C-alpha positions in Angstrom: 1.1 37.1 -9.9 1.6 35.5 -13.1 5.2 34.5 -12.8 7.4 32.3 -15.7 9.0 29.6 -13.6 12.9 27.6 -14.6 12.0 24.0 -15.1 12.4 24.4 -18.7 8.5 23.4 -19.9 7.4 27.5 -21.0 4.5 26.6 -18.3 3.7 30.1 -15.8 2.7 29.8 -12.3 0.0 31.9 -10.2 1.4 33.0 -7.2 -1.1 34.5 -4.7 -0.2 36.0 -1.3 -3.1 34.5 1.4 -4.4 38.5 2.7 -5.8 36.6 6.1 -2.7 34.7 6.3 -1.1 35.5 10.6 1.6 34.7 11.7 0.7 35.6 15.1 -2.7 34.1 15.1 -3.5 31.7 18.1 -4.1 28.1 17.9 -7.4 28.6 18.8 -10.3 26.6 20.1 -11.7 26.5 15.9 -8.5 24.6 15.0 -7.4 22.8 18.8 -11.3 21.0 17.4 -9.2 19.5 14.5 -6.0 19.0 14.8 -4.9 18.4 18.8 -1.6 17.6 20.3 -4.0 14.6 22.4 -5.1 13.2 20.0 -2.0 13.5 17.5 0.2 11.4 21.1 -2.9 8.6 20.0 -2.4 8.5 17.3 1.4 7.9 17.3 0.9 5.4 19.8 -1.3 3.7 17.8 0.0 4.2 14.6 3.7 3.4 16.2 2.6 -0.2 17.5 1.9 -1.2 13.9 3.6 -4.6 12.1 6.3 -2.7 10.1 6.1 1.6 11.6 9.3 3.1 10.8 9.8 6.7 9.9 10.5 7.1 6.4 13.9 9.2 5.0 14.3 12.7 5.3 16.6 13.2 2.0 18.9 16.2 1.5 19.1 18.0 -1.9 22.4 20.0 -2.5 21.6 20.7 -6.0 17.9 21.3 -5.8 18.5 24.4 -3.7 22.1 25.6 -5.4 19.5 26.1 -8.0 16.7 27.5 -6.7 19.2 29.4 -4.5 18.8 28.8 -0.8 20.5 27.4 1.3 18.7 23.7 1.7 15.9 21.5 0.2 14.8 18.1 2.5 12.3 16.0 0.9 10.6 14.0 2.9 10.2 10.9 0.5 7.2 9.1 1.7 7.4 6.2 -1.3 8.0 3.5 1.5 5.6 4.0 3.7 4.3 0.9 4.8 4.8 -1.0 1.9 1.8 0.8 0.9 3.7 3.8 -1.5 2.6 6.9 -0.1 1.8 9.2 2.9 -2.0 8.4 3.0 -1.1 4.7 5.1 -0.9 7.2 7.7 -4.3 8.7 7.6 -6.9 6.1 6.0 -5.4 3.0 7.5 -5.8 5.2 10.7 -9.1 5.9 10.6 -10.8 3.0 10.0 -8.8 1.0 12.8 -10.2 4.5 15.7 -13.8 3.6 13.8 -13.4 0.4 14.8 -12.5 0.7 18.2 -15.8 2.9 18.6 -17.6 0.8 17.1 -16.6 -2.0 19.9 -17.2 -0.1 22.7 -20.7 1.0 21.4 -21.5 -1.9 20.8 -19.8 -3.7 23.9 -20.6 -1.1 26.1 -16.6 -0.6 26.9 -14.3 2.1 27.4 -11.9 2.0 23.9 -10.3 -1.3 23.5 -6.4 -0.9 23.4 -5.1 -1.4 19.6 -3.7 -4.8 20.3 -6.9 -5.9 20.8 -8.4 -5.0 17.6 -4.7 -7.1 16.1 -5.1 -9.2 18.1 -8.4 -10.0 16.1 -10.6 -9.8 20.4 -13.5 -8.0 19.0 -13.7 -10.3 15.5 -17.6 -10.3 16.5 -18.1 -6.9 16.0 -15.4 -5.7 13.6 -15.9 -9.1 10.7 -19.0 -7.3 10.4 -18.5 -3.5 10.1 -18.1 -2.6 6.4 -16.3 0.9 5.6 -15.7 3.2 2.4 -14.5 5.5 0.7 -14.0 6.9 -2.8 -10.5 7.4 -3.3 -8.0 8.9 -6.9 -5.6 5.9 -5.5 -4.2 6.0 -2.5 -6.3 7.2 0.3 -8.7 4.1 -1.0 -5.6 1.8 -1.2 -4.8 2.6 2.8 -8.8 2.0 3.6 -8.5 -1.3 2.2 -5.1 -2.0 4.0 -6.4 -1.4 7.1 -9.3 -3.1 6.8 -7.3 -6.2 5.8 -5.6 -5.5 8.4 -7.5 -4.6 11.3 -10.8 -7.5 9.9 -13.2 -5.7 8.4 -14.7 -5.3 5.3 -14.4 -2.5 2.4 -15.9 -1.1 -0.4 -13.8 1.4 -2.2 -15.4 4.1 -4.9 -13.0 5.3 -8.3 -14.5 7.3 -10.8 -14.1 7.7 -14.3 -10.7 8.8 -14.5 -8.6 6.9 -11.8 -6.6 4.2 -14.2 -6.9 0.6 -14.5 -3.2 -0.3 -12.6 -4.5 1.5 -9.0 -7.7 -0.1 -9.4 -5.9 -3.5 -9.1 -3.9 -1.5 -6.3 -6.5 -1.6 -4.3 -8.4 -5.2 -4.8 -5.3 -6.5 -4.1 -6.0 -5.6 -0.6 -9.2 -7.4 -0.9 -11.5 -4.7 -0.9 -15.0 -4.5 -3.9 -14.1 -1.4 -6.0 -16.7 0.1 -8.1 -15.9 2.5 -11.0 -18.5 5.5 -10.7 -19.1 8.0 -13.3 -17.9 11.4 -13.3 -15.1 13.6 -11.5 -13.6 12.7 -7.6 -16.1 14.9 -5.9 -18.9 12.9 -7.8 -17.4 10.0 -6.6 -17.4 11.1 -3.2 -21.1 11.9 -3.6 -22.4 8.0 -4.7 -19.8 6.9 -1.7 -21.6 8.7 0.8 -25.3 8.1 -0.6 -24.7 4.3 -1.3 -23.5 3.8 2.7 -26.2 5.3 3.7 -28.8 3.1 2.2 -26.4 0.1 2.9 -25.4 0.4 6.4 -21.8 0.9 6.3 -18.7 3.6 7.5 -18.2 6.5 5.2 -13.4 6.9 6.1 -13.2 10.5 3.8 -10.0 12.3 4.0 -12.5 14.8 2.7 -15.3 17.2 5.8 -18.5 18.2 4.3 -21.5 20.1 6.1 -22.6 17.0 8.7 -19.4 14.9 7.8 -16.2 16.0 9.4 -15.3 13.5 12.7 -12.9 11.1 10.3 -11.8 13.1 8.5 -10.2 14.7 11.1 -8.8 10.9 12.1 -7.6 11.3 9.3 -5.7 14.1 9.3 -4.5 13.0 12.9 -2.7 10.4 10.9 -1.3 12.5 8.6 0.4 14.6 11.5 3.3 11.8 12.0 4.5 12.6 9.3 5.3 16.1 9.4 6.2 15.3 13.4 9.1 12.9 11.6 10.4 15.6 9.7 10.9 17.7 12.4 12.5 15.1 14.7 15.3 14.5 11.7 15.6 18.5 10.9 18.7 19.6 13.2 17.2 23.3 12.5 13.4 24.4 12.0 12.9 25.0 8.1 11.5 28.2 6.8 9.1 27.5 4.3 7.1 24.0 4.1 5.7 24.2 0.6 2.8 21.6 0.8 0.4 20.0 -2.3 -3.7 20.3 -1.4 -5.9 17.8 -3.0 -8.8 18.5 -0.5 -6.1 19.7 1.9 -6.3 17.4 4.4 -2.4 16.8 4.6 -1.4 20.4 3.8 -3.4 21.4 6.7 -1.8 18.2 9.1 1.3 19.7 8.4 0.5 22.9 9.4 -1.1 22.5 12.2 1.6 20.8 13.7 4.5 23.0 13.1 2.5 26.0 14.3 1.8 24.2 17.2 5.2 23.0 17.3 6.7 26.7 16.8 3.6 29.1 17.4 4.2 32.3 16.1 8.3 31.4 14.7 6.4 28.6 11.9 7.5 28.2 9.0 6.3 30.5 5.9 3.5 27.9 3.9 2.8 27.2 0.6 0.9 25.5 -0.9 1.2 23.8 -4.3 -2.7 23.8 -6.3 -2.4 21.5 -9.9 -3.5 24.2 -12.4 -6.3 22.2 -13.7 -7.7 21.9 -10.5 -7.5 24.9 -8.4 -10.0 24.8 -5.7 -7.3 25.9 -3.3 -6.2 29.1 -5.7 -9.4 29.9 -6.2 -10.6 29.4 -1.9 -7.9 31.9 -1.2 -8.5 34.8 -3.0 -12.0 34.7 -2.6 -11.3 34.7 1.2 -13.6 31.2 1.6 -13.9 27.9 0.7 -15.1 27.5 -3.2 -15.4 25.2 -5.6 -13.9 24.7 -8.9 -16.0 22.7 -11.3 -15.0 20.4 -14.8 -13.5 17.3 -15.4 -10.6 18.1 -12.9 -8.0 16.3 -15.7 -5.0 16.9 -13.9 -2.5 14.1 -14.5 -1.4 14.9 -10.3 -4.1 12.3 -10.0 -4.2 12.7 -6.4 -4.7 16.1 -6.4 -7.5 16.2 -8.8 -10.6 17.7 -6.4 -12.4 20.6 -7.5 -14.0 20.9 -3.4 -11.5 21.8 -0.8 -12.0 19.9 3.4 -14.2 22.2 5.5 -12.1 21.4 8.3 -8.5 22.0 6.4 -10.0 25.4 5.4 -10.1 26.0 9.3 -6.8 25.8 10.1 -5.2 26.8 6.6 -7.2 29.4 6.3 -4.6 31.1 8.9 -1.7 29.3 8.3 -1.5 29.4 4.0 0.7 32.2 3.6 0.2 31.8 -0.1 -0.3 29.0 -3.0 0.9 28.4 -6.2 -0.3 26.9 -9.3 1.7 23.9 -11.0 1.8 23.1 -14.1 1.2 18.7 -15.6 4.0 19.2 -17.0 6.2 21.3 -14.5 5.2 17.7 -11.8 6.8 15.6 -15.2 9.4 17.7 -15.2 9.6 16.9 -11.1 9.7 13.2 -11.4 12.6 12.5 -14.0 14.5 15.3 -13.0 14.1 13.6 -9.2 14.8 9.9 -10.6 17.7 11.1 -13.3 21.0 10.2 -11.9 22.9 13.6 -13.8 21.9 15.7 -11.3 24.0 14.9 -8.7 21.4 14.9 -5.9 20.1 10.7 -4.6 17.6 9.5 -6.7 14.2 9.3 -5.6 10.9 7.2 -7.2 8.5 10.5 -7.0 5.0 10.0 -8.1 3.5 12.2 -9.8 1.0 13.2 -7.3 4.1 13.8 -4.8 6.0 16.9 -6.2 3.7 19.6 -6.9 5.7 21.2 -3.7 8.6 20.7 -5.3 7.5 22.1 -8.6 6.3 25.4 -6.8 9.4 26.2 -4.6 11.1 25.9 -8.3 8.6 28.4 -9.8 8.9 31.2 -7.4 12.5 31.0 -6.7 13.3 31.7 -10.3 11.5 34.7 -10.0 12.9 38.1 -8.6 9.3 39.1 -7.2 8.1 36.0 -6.6 11.3 35.7 -3.9 10.7 38.5 -2.5 7.5 38.6 -1.8 8.1 34.8 0.0 11.4 35.9 1.4 13.0 33.1 -0.8 16.9 34.3 0.0 20.1 32.2 0.0 18.9 31.0 4.1 15.7 29.9 3.5 15.7 26.9 4.5 13.1 24.1 2.2 11.1 21.1 3.4 8.9 19.4 1.0 6.8 16.4 1.1 7.0 13.5 -1.5 4.1 11.8 -0.9 4.5 9.1 -3.0 6.4 6.7 -5.3 5.2 4.8 -8.2 2.1 3.7 -7.3 0.5 3.4 -10.7 4.1 1.6 -12.1 2.9 1.8 -15.3 2.3 5.1 -15.7 5.8 6.0 -14.0 7.5 4.1 -16.4 5.7 6.0 -19.0 5.9 9.4 -17.9 10.0 9.2 -16.6 11.0 7.0 -19.3 12.0 3.7 -16.3 10.9 2.3 -13.7 11.0 3.0 -10.4 12.6 -0.4 -9.9 15.4 0.8 -12.0 15.6 4.0 -10.2 15.5 2.0 -6.9 18.3 -0.2 -8.0 20.5 2.2 -9.4 20.5 5.0 -6.0 
């Protein structure tokens, strides 16, 4: 169904209910092969041991909740995660650490070494000769580069044509070599894999594809920590979670954590898909992983993906209850709202890829039929994840009209 939102931008969203969703379905072997409690416990133990770890803030937005006519809206602000500006620090860097631990164990015929030995450079003889690489729209590549610098290996990052120069420089600041490729994000993924195969490098991707699933599982397992922190910070669980997609790894990690924790009492999960790269919308529509093509030229650069992650589909196939398309103009409106002191809510610096979930919420909350289909009433408790801050400061200032530091200074 088409719904006109109440953001004042004149945009329409499409809301699509997932016919495959099943609240009572068990979290079975297929899902546990992707994300499970034992792997989560290992990720938690590892990441909380890194220098600078701390849970990010969960912010209440009462004015926005009143506008949406719900009980509460909580925003998990990932803008200060490990100083990298996004939740991606939990995924890419964790996958690098796991890959290096496994490589040390393989080469030296040892049990998996503890993370402290990696941080202390005990196995530098192996790690310094290892190169990791990935394709990125910006944040994932920065996380992989930061992880490579933190743990002591080499790093090469592939970016596509429309990734900004600011994001390129942010990755290079962590010591990585950055290669710009032709085409869109999905084409840069293929070039990264082909180059790694030829050079003997290790791909650390946040998306899975046939024959490549193990490392993306590590990436997603790291993301689960964000969900666990939100659960622990809430007095009562949310009734609804609105999650921006991209390839779907973050959304799947959050959905999996809440499913394992609450079983059939899990919150309703609504995906938020950029309307210019709506691969999840089309996949849900057709009931199978479906690619979208073209330049995928959405302003929400971190979500500009035409192909979903296959292992994310294994989880979201039954745990994503609906998907909503989001226009670029709506994302910008939410960025400005969160930075605007006149709203009455706490000031938040949110990047363009951080707010699709909020935009989807407001789009649905302003439409009576959408509210009915999603059970969005005055008792609804909403959780969203603000997955990045001003990771491209130049673009943030252009879109919002002021610098992120000015917003933080006024908070």
